Residue frames as qw, qx, qy, qz and C-alpha x, y, z in Angstrom:
[[0.427, -0.526, 0.236, -0.696, -4.75, 8.73, -19.56],
 [0.041, 0.157, -0.935, 0.314, -4.57, 6.29, -16.64],
 [0.553, -0.371, -0.616, -0.421, -7.60, 4.05, -16.17],
 [0.312, -0.401, 0.514, -0.691, -9.10, 4.46, -12.71],
 [0.779, -0.142, -0.556, -0.253, -9.83, 1.01, -11.34],
 [0.517, -0.529, 0.566, -0.365, -9.93, -0.77, -8.02],
 [0.626, -0.137, 0.763, 0.081, -8.23, -4.15, -8.68],
 [0.026, -0.191, 0.704, 0.683, -8.59, -3.39, -12.36],
 [0.007, -0.424, -0.888, -0.179, -12.33, -4.07, -12.27],
 [0.089, -0.801, -0.549, 0.221, -14.27, -1.34, -10.46],
 [0.338, 0.476, 0.167, 0.794, -14.28, 2.12, -11.99],
 [0.279, -0.719, -0.424, 0.475, -14.24, 5.14, -9.76],
 [0.285, 0.890, 0.142, 0.325, -14.43, 8.84, -10.68],
 [0.522, 0.262, -0.293, 0.757, -11.67, 11.29, -9.88],
 [0.375, -0.862, -0.306, 0.153, -11.79, 13.26, -6.68],
 [0.436, 0.670, -0.106, 0.591, -9.94, 16.52, -7.14],
 [0.563, -0.718, -0.159, 0.376, -7.63, 17.99, -4.51],
 [0.338, 0.892, -0.131, 0.271, -5.23, 20.87, -4.63],
 [0.775, -0.064, -0.269, 0.568, -1.58, 21.04, -3.62],
 [0.283, -0.902, -0.083, 0.315, -0.21, 23.75, -1.45],
 [0.338, 0.897, -0.283, 0.031, 2.59, 26.04, -2.65],
 [0.797, 0.266, -0.432, 0.328, 6.13, 24.81, -2.80],
 [0.039, -0.607, 0.456, -0.650, 6.91, 26.91, 0.29],
 [0.719, -0.361, 0.339, -0.488, 4.90, 24.44, 2.37],
 [0.871, 0.224, -0.433, -0.059, 6.57, 21.36, 0.91],
 [0.751, -0.585, 0.306, -0.002, 8.26, 18.99, 3.34],
 [0.434, 0.682, -0.588, -0.007, 11.88, 18.29, 2.55],
 [0.943, -0.283, 0.168, -0.047, 13.08, 14.75, 3.23],
 [0.151, 0.780, -0.607, -0.018, 16.77, 13.96, 3.44],
 [0.970, 0.026, -0.241, -0.021, 18.21, 10.49, 2.88],
 [0.771, -0.550, 0.140, 0.290, 21.20, 9.01, 4.66],
 [0.657, 0.088, 0.274, 0.697, 23.44, 9.95, 1.69],
 [0.100, -0.501, -0.114, 0.852, 22.18, 13.55, 1.98],
 [0.007, -0.269, -0.656, -0.705, 19.98, 13.38, -1.16],
 [0.232, 0.240, 0.443, -0.832, 16.94, 15.57, -0.61],
 [0.006, -0.416, -0.820, -0.393, 13.38, 14.89, -1.67],
 [0.259, 0.000, 0.187, -0.948, 10.41, 17.24, -1.57],
 [0.015, -0.400, -0.916, -0.039, 7.02, 15.87, -0.70],
 [0.136, -0.380, -0.221, -0.888, 4.31, 18.38, -1.68],
 [0.194, 0.154, 0.663, -0.707, 1.93, 19.40, 1.08],
 [0.108, -0.346, -0.815, -0.453, -1.69, 18.51, 0.44],
 [0.337, 0.005, 0.237, -0.911, -4.84, 20.53, 0.98],
 [0.116, 0.208, 0.971, -0.010, -7.62, 18.03, 1.55],
 [0.264, -0.129, -0.291, -0.910, -10.33, 20.66, 0.91],
 [0.633, -0.166, 0.245, -0.715, -12.69, 19.21, 3.46],
 [0.815, 0.112, -0.518, -0.233, -12.32, 15.62, 2.32],
 [0.807, -0.514, 0.264, -0.123, -11.97, 12.96, 5.01],
 [0.199, 0.661, -0.722, -0.056, -8.50, 11.48, 5.08],
 [0.773, 0.074, -0.617, -0.126, -7.47, 7.82, 5.40],
 [0.070, 0.388, -0.725, 0.564, -6.42, 7.95, 9.04],
 [0.771, -0.439, -0.342, -0.309, -7.85, 5.60, 11.63],
 [0.024, 0.623, -0.612, 0.486, -6.10, 6.15, 14.92],
 [0.817, -0.297, 0.319, -0.378, -7.90, 3.22, 16.59],
 [0.952, 0.252, -0.122, 0.120, -5.79, 0.89, 14.42],
 [0.593, -0.715, 0.250, 0.274, -2.46, 0.52, 16.26],
 [0.627, -0.057, 0.525, 0.573, -0.76, -0.10, 12.89],
 [0.353, 0.883, 0.281, -0.127, -2.15, 2.98, 11.16],
 [0.141, -0.816, 0.376, 0.416, 1.39, 4.34, 10.72],
 [0.542, -0.067, 0.737, 0.397, 2.17, 1.53, 8.27],
 [0.423, 0.689, 0.556, 0.193, -0.39, 2.84, 5.80],
 [0.002, -0.975, -0.004, 0.220, 0.70, 6.39, 6.35],
 [0.375, -0.570, 0.572, 0.454, 4.34, 5.46, 5.54],
 [0.560, 0.317, 0.703, 0.301, 3.08, 3.56, 2.45],
 [0.307, 0.871, 0.367, 0.113, 1.55, 6.78, 1.08],
 [0.207, -0.903, 0.217, 0.309, 4.46, 8.99, 2.10],
 [0.476, -0.331, 0.665, 0.470, 6.93, 6.86, 0.24],
 [0.480, 0.503, 0.668, 0.267, 4.61, 6.53, -2.73],
 [0.112, 0.967, 0.180, -0.144, 4.21, 10.30, -2.82],
 [0.278, -0.739, 0.452, 0.415, 7.94, 10.82, -2.91],
 [0.529, -0.003, 0.749, 0.398, 8.42, 8.14, -5.60],
 [0.387, 0.662, 0.598, 0.231, 5.74, 9.59, -7.91],
 [0.007, 0.978, 0.124, -0.168, 6.66, 13.25, -7.30],
 [0.232, -0.791, 0.448, 0.345, 10.31, 13.05, -8.22],
 [0.262, 0.572, -0.658, -0.414, 12.73, 11.51, -10.67],
 [0.370, -0.101, 0.922, -0.061, 11.76, 7.94, -9.92],
 [0.620, 0.509, 0.524, -0.287, 8.53, 8.01, -11.89],
 [0.449, 0.786, -0.264, -0.332, 10.41, 9.44, -14.91],
 [0.041, 0.566, -0.815, -0.115, 13.28, 7.00, -14.78],
 [0.119, -0.037, 0.989, -0.074, 11.24, 3.92, -14.00],
 [0.556, 0.206, 0.175, -0.786, 7.74, 4.73, -15.25],
 [0.827, 0.281, -0.294, -0.388, 7.86, 1.78, -17.64],
 [0.161, 0.453, -0.858, 0.180, 10.23, -0.44, -15.66],
 [0.879, -0.231, -0.137, -0.393, 8.89, -3.86, -14.76],
 [0.641, 0.249, -0.635, 0.352, 12.15, -5.20, -13.31],
 [0.654, -0.692, -0.301, -0.056, 11.48, -5.90, -9.62],
 [0.714, -0.247, -0.155, 0.637, 15.10, -5.46, -8.57],
 [0.274, 0.326, 0.096, 0.900, 15.30, -1.94, -10.04],
 [0.392, -0.669, -0.279, -0.566, 12.05, -0.79, -8.49],
 [0.768, -0.522, -0.313, 0.198, 13.13, -2.30, -5.15],
 [0.598, -0.020, -0.119, 0.792, 16.37, -0.33, -5.21],
 [0.001, -0.472, -0.153, -0.868, 14.54, 2.93, -5.86],
 [0.601, -0.656, -0.293, -0.350, 11.94, 2.35, -3.12],
 [0.790, -0.421, -0.261, 0.361, 14.60, 1.32, -0.61],
 [0.414, 0.232, -0.081, 0.876, 16.58, 4.47, -1.34],
 [0.314, -0.571, -0.128, -0.748, 13.52, 6.30, -0.01],
 [0.782, -0.515, -0.294, -0.192, 12.56, 3.97, 2.84],
 [0.781, -0.191, -0.278, 0.526, 16.09, 3.97, 4.27],
 [0.155, 0.658, -0.031, 0.737, 16.11, 7.80, 4.46],
 [0.151, 0.081, -0.601, 0.781, 16.51, 9.57, 7.77],
 [0.467, -0.076, 0.123, -0.872, 12.85, 10.61, 7.78],
 [0.829, -0.036, -0.363, -0.424, 11.22, 7.29, 6.73],
 [0.164, -0.535, 0.763, -0.322, 13.82, 5.13, 8.52],
 [0.958, -0.011, 0.041, -0.283, 12.61, 1.65, 7.61],
 [0.298, -0.657, 0.689, 0.076, 15.42, -0.69, 8.59],
 [0.806, 0.087, 0.586, -0.018, 14.32, -3.91, 6.87],
 [0.107, 0.507, -0.614, -0.596, 16.15, -4.77, 3.64],
 [0.793, 0.288, 0.402, -0.356, 13.83, -6.55, 1.20],
 [0.484, 0.660, -0.495, -0.291, 16.42, -7.18, -1.48],
 [0.423, -0.279, 0.859, -0.071, 16.34, -10.95, -1.28],
 [0.168, 0.026, -0.864, -0.474, 15.45, -13.80, -3.66],
 [0.021, -0.432, -0.875, 0.218, 12.47, -14.71, -1.51],
 [0.144, 0.622, 0.290, -0.712, 11.08, -11.18, -1.63],
 [0.189, 0.383, -0.515, -0.743, 11.63, -10.90, -5.36],
 [0.111, -0.110, -0.953, -0.258, 9.93, -14.23, -6.01],
 [0.053, 0.533, 0.731, -0.423, 6.97, -13.28, -3.82],
 [0.178, 0.593, 0.030, -0.785, 6.51, -9.96, -5.62],
 [0.172, 0.260, -0.705, -0.637, 6.85, -11.43, -9.07],
 [0.061, -0.275, -0.958, -0.056, 4.27, -14.14, -8.27],
 [0.099, 0.606, 0.564, -0.552, 1.80, -11.55, -6.92],
 [0.197, 0.532, -0.234, -0.789, 2.13, -9.51, -10.11],
 [0.225, 0.195, -0.807, -0.509, 1.86, -12.41, -12.61],
 [0.466, -0.316, -0.793, -0.233, -0.79, -14.45, -10.78],
 [0.143, -0.399, 0.347, -0.836, -2.28, -12.23, -8.07],
 [0.760, -0.309, -0.035, -0.571, -5.36, -14.18, -7.00],
 [0.932, -0.033, -0.356, 0.056, -3.71, -17.61, -6.68],
 [0.496, 0.321, -0.463, 0.660, -0.56, -16.14, -5.14],
 [0.300, -0.463, 0.255, -0.794, -2.55, -14.16, -2.62],
 [0.884, -0.260, -0.125, -0.368, -4.49, -17.25, -1.62],
 [0.845, 0.114, -0.425, 0.305, -1.31, -19.27, -1.29],
 [0.212, 0.424, -0.434, 0.766, 0.35, -16.59, 0.91],
 [0.534, -0.418, 0.191, -0.710, -2.63, -16.45, 3.24],
 [0.943, -0.148, -0.147, -0.261, -3.30, -20.19, 3.43],
 [0.841, 0.141, -0.364, 0.374, 0.34, -21.10, 4.01],
 [0.039, 0.669, -0.298, 0.680, 0.88, -18.40, 6.58],
 [0.268, -0.011, -0.790, 0.552, 1.17, -18.51, 10.36],
 [0.454, -0.195, 0.050, -0.868, -2.30, -17.05, 10.72],
 [0.382, 0.078, 0.850, -0.355, -4.80, -19.17, 12.60],
 [0.165, 0.384, 0.852, 0.315, -7.70, -20.76, 10.73],
 [0.026, 0.835, 0.491, -0.246, -9.92, -17.89, 11.88],
 [0.163, -0.708, 0.194, 0.660, -7.33, -15.33, 10.83],
 [0.225, -0.064, 0.747, 0.622, -6.98, -16.82, 7.36],
 [0.115, 0.599, 0.774, 0.169, -10.72, -16.86, 6.83],
 [0.070, -0.856, -0.297, 0.417, -11.11, -13.28, 8.08],
 [0.158, -0.582, 0.370, 0.707, -8.34, -11.82, 5.93],
 [0.213, 0.144, 0.822, 0.509, -9.51, -13.72, 2.84],
 [0.071, 0.736, 0.673, 0.004, -13.07, -12.47, 3.26],
 [0.142, -0.807, -0.075, 0.569, -11.82, -8.92, 3.85],
 [0.202, -0.346, 0.564, 0.722, -9.71, -8.84, 0.68],
 [0.137, 0.349, 0.838, 0.397, -12.50, -10.31, -1.37],
 [0.025, -0.798, -0.573, 0.188, -15.05, -7.88, 0.10],
 [0.144, -0.746, 0.032, 0.650, -13.00, -4.69, -0.21],
 [0.156, -0.206, 0.648, 0.716, -12.14, -5.39, -3.85],
 [0.045, 0.436, 0.841, 0.318, -15.82, -5.94, -4.55],
 [0.012, 0.665, 0.426, -0.613, -17.11, -2.61, -3.16],
 [0.304, 0.462, 0.532, 0.641, -18.83, -0.88, -6.03],
 [0.164, -0.873, -0.351, 0.296, -18.99, 2.70, -4.82],
 [0.437, 0.700, 0.053, 0.562, -17.96, 6.10, -6.14],
 [0.286, -0.874, 0.142, -0.365, -17.25, 7.40, -2.68],
 [0.445, 0.344, -0.698, 0.442, -14.03, 6.82, -0.71],
 [0.395, -0.356, 0.449, -0.718, -16.05, 7.44, 2.41],
 [0.919, -0.036, -0.070, -0.386, -18.01, 4.22, 1.74],
 [0.792, 0.280, -0.489, 0.235, -14.76, 2.27, 1.38],
 [0.098, 0.455, -0.558, 0.687, -13.30, 3.97, 4.47],
 [0.637, -0.313, 0.271, -0.650, -16.37, 3.16, 6.56],
 [0.953, 0.063, -0.249, -0.163, -16.23, -0.47, 5.46],
 [0.641, 0.351, -0.536, 0.422, -12.54, -0.85, 6.32],
 [0.055, -0.423, 0.522, -0.739, -12.68, 0.93, 9.67],
 [0.796, -0.241, 0.090, -0.548, -15.73, -1.05, 10.69],
 [0.925, 0.138, -0.349, 0.061, -13.84, -4.25, 9.88],
 [0.391, 0.417, -0.558, 0.601, -10.84, -3.02, 11.89],
 [0.444, -0.420, 0.366, -0.702, -13.07, -2.43, 14.90],
 [0.950, -0.085, -0.090, -0.287, -14.33, -5.98, 14.62],
 [0.767, 0.300, -0.469, 0.318, -10.77, -7.29, 14.47],
 [0.066, 0.494, -0.513, 0.698, -9.68, -5.27, 17.51],
 [0.590, -0.295, 0.370, -0.654, -12.57, -6.60, 19.62],
 [0.842, 0.116, -0.464, -0.251, -12.38, -10.20, 18.39],
 [0.612, -0.525, 0.547, -0.226, -11.84, -12.94, 20.92],
 [0.957, 0.199, 0.208, -0.014, -11.27, -15.58, 18.22],
 [0.643, 0.672, -0.200, 0.308, -8.07, -14.05, 16.84],
 [0.754, -0.346, -0.150, 0.538, -4.64, -14.09, 18.38],
 [0.150, -0.858, 0.065, 0.487, -2.53, -10.97, 18.85],
 [0.332, -0.281, 0.642, 0.631, -0.39, -12.09, 15.93],
 [0.281, 0.554, 0.735, 0.273, -3.50, -12.49, 13.76],
 [0.013, 0.928, 0.313, -0.202, -4.58, -8.98, 14.67],
 [0.288, -0.670, 0.324, 0.602, -1.14, -7.49, 13.93],
 [0.325, -0.028, 0.734, 0.595, -0.96, -9.05, 10.46],
 [0.175, 0.662, 0.701, 0.202, -4.58, -8.29, 9.54],
 [0.071, -0.928, -0.230, 0.284, -4.56, -4.71, 10.83],
 [0.327, -0.489, 0.440, 0.678, -1.25, -4.04, 9.07],
 [0.266, 0.241, 0.764, 0.536, -2.82, -5.20, 5.84],
 [0.050, 0.803, 0.592, 0.040, -6.04, -3.24, 6.35],
 [0.212, -0.792, 0.007, 0.572, -4.03, -0.07, 7.11],
 [0.252, -0.244, 0.607, 0.713, -2.19, -0.41, 3.78],
 [0.170, 0.492, 0.783, 0.341, -5.47, -1.10, 1.95],
 [0.058, -0.858, -0.446, 0.250, -7.15, 1.91, 3.51],
 [0.168, -0.736, 0.201, 0.624, -4.34, 4.30, 2.58],
 [0.300, -0.085, 0.728, 0.611, -3.68, 2.79, -0.83],
 [0.165, 0.628, 0.731, 0.211, -7.32, 3.05, -1.89],
 [0.083, -0.880, -0.207, 0.420, -7.30, 6.65, -0.68],
 [0.229, -0.508, 0.454, 0.696, -4.35, 7.42, -2.96],
 [0.226, 0.219, 0.820, 0.478, -6.18, 5.78, -5.85],
 [0.042, 0.712, 0.687, 0.137, -9.59, 7.36, -5.38],
 [0.172, -0.920, -0.227, 0.268, -8.80, 10.74, -3.87],
 [0.299, -0.693, 0.330, 0.567, -5.33, 11.70, -4.95],
 [0.764, 0.599, 0.236, -0.035, -5.39, 10.08, -8.38],
 [0.011, -0.837, 0.488, 0.245, -1.63, 10.22, -8.96],
 [0.557, 0.467, -0.663, -0.179, -0.87, 7.47, -11.49],
 [0.118, -0.224, 0.903, -0.348, -1.80, 4.79, -8.98],
 [0.756, -0.136, -0.390, -0.508, -4.15, 1.84, -9.27],
 [0.546, -0.415, 0.646, -0.336, -4.65, -0.40, -6.28],
 [0.685, 0.241, -0.639, -0.254, -4.28, -4.12, -6.73],
 [0.924, -0.351, -0.100, -0.116, -4.58, -7.39, -4.85],
 [0.799, 0.210, -0.268, 0.496, -0.80, -7.75, -5.18],
 [0.058, 0.596, -0.249, 0.761, -0.30, -4.35, -3.50],
 [0.673, -0.536, 0.098, -0.500, -2.50, -5.40, -0.56],
 [0.977, -0.210, -0.022, 0.028, -1.09, -8.91, -0.09],
 [0.588, 0.489, -0.328, 0.555, 2.45, -7.68, -0.67],
 [0.249, -0.622, 0.333, -0.663, 1.87, -5.82, 2.59],
 [0.906, -0.316, 0.066, -0.274, 0.62, -9.05, 4.17],
 [0.902, 0.209, -0.235, 0.296, 3.76, -10.90, 3.05],
 [0.285, 0.564, -0.387, 0.672, 5.90, -8.23, 4.65],
 [0.545, -0.536, 0.262, -0.590, 3.92, -8.44, 7.89],
 [0.981, -0.129, -0.080, -0.118, 4.28, -12.23, 7.98],
 [0.841, 0.137, -0.184, 0.490, 8.10, -12.12, 7.80],
 [0.413, -0.858, -0.084, 0.294, 9.92, -10.08, 10.41],
 [0.560, -0.253, 0.351, 0.706, 12.91, -9.65, 8.04],
 [0.234, 0.428, 0.547, 0.680, 10.75, -7.81, 5.52],
 [0.089, 0.230, 0.236, -0.940, 8.94, -4.48, 5.46],
 [0.352, 0.586, 0.719, -0.126, 5.16, -4.43, 4.78],
 [0.199, 0.840, 0.022, -0.504, 5.53, -0.94, 3.30],
 [0.002, -0.557, 0.659, 0.506, 8.32, -1.86, 0.90],
 [0.264, 0.094, 0.943, 0.179, 6.76, -5.15, -0.16],
 [0.337, 0.690, 0.583, -0.266, 3.37, -3.53, -0.81],
 [0.184, 0.833, -0.111, -0.510, 4.83, -0.65, -2.76],
 [0.072, -0.428, 0.766, 0.475, 7.21, -2.57, -5.00],
 [0.291, 0.295, 0.905, 0.096, 4.44, -5.07, -5.86],
 [0.280, 0.783, 0.443, -0.335, 1.99, -2.25, -6.52],
 [0.088, 0.758, -0.332, -0.555, 4.44, -0.24, -8.63],
 [0.191, -0.183, 0.881, 0.391, 5.34, -3.32, -10.67],
 [0.318, 0.524, 0.787, -0.069, 1.63, -3.93, -11.26],
 [0.221, 0.849, 0.185, -0.442, 1.03, -0.35, -12.33],
 [0.024, -0.617, 0.562, 0.550, 3.99, -0.32, -14.65],
 [0.287, 0.023, 0.921, 0.264, 2.91, -3.59, -16.24],
 [0.327, 0.653, 0.675, -0.102, -0.58, -2.36, -17.08],
 [0.120, 0.858, -0.049, -0.497, 0.78, 0.89, -18.51],
 [0.203, -0.417, 0.716, 0.522, 3.02, -0.96, -20.97]]
């Protein structure tokens, strides 16, 4: 059975949800006409991960949509124990390049692979290096570092507590006069991925553990216009999950 952890440290209980019937499933078609089914979800009164005040909320939503497809279909069977970054990247990009998802960035590059591998093998130091060597301002670097440290240290059994913390932080970022627009874009993109990824971990409980690498993979994607935050976050997160399952 999969261990439920947030960053492999904090243990959360399982929140149960129910899936709708297959009749309500959404069918997604890729550019090569391969079809995927993403099961519809009945939240049963639970608050979802959305925060429409964050202009980059759609990044987190796409993160979970692609993750749902990946875990719901043949990919989790074929690659459930695969720790080769290139293979996982190919599978994720076959989803992200679909007509419905339509992410245009191609992350199959040596730089992307090296970044992902470093985040999996040495997440804390690599995350710090990515933030400190980034184009973020000094205030932006300090803010994002504090946020990642804080959100991974929340010891709560309730997703609502985590959600409230993240959305409060996002409100502070939006109203900040110390941060540049570029700072805000990168930080809010990261926080959106964190908010949705933690939701998938705590509420959906579908073979998914969040990780610092998953979060900062999104940051790395946001820092480089040639990369996709969604793809970078997911491939890093999947590699991490596969490595702890082996």
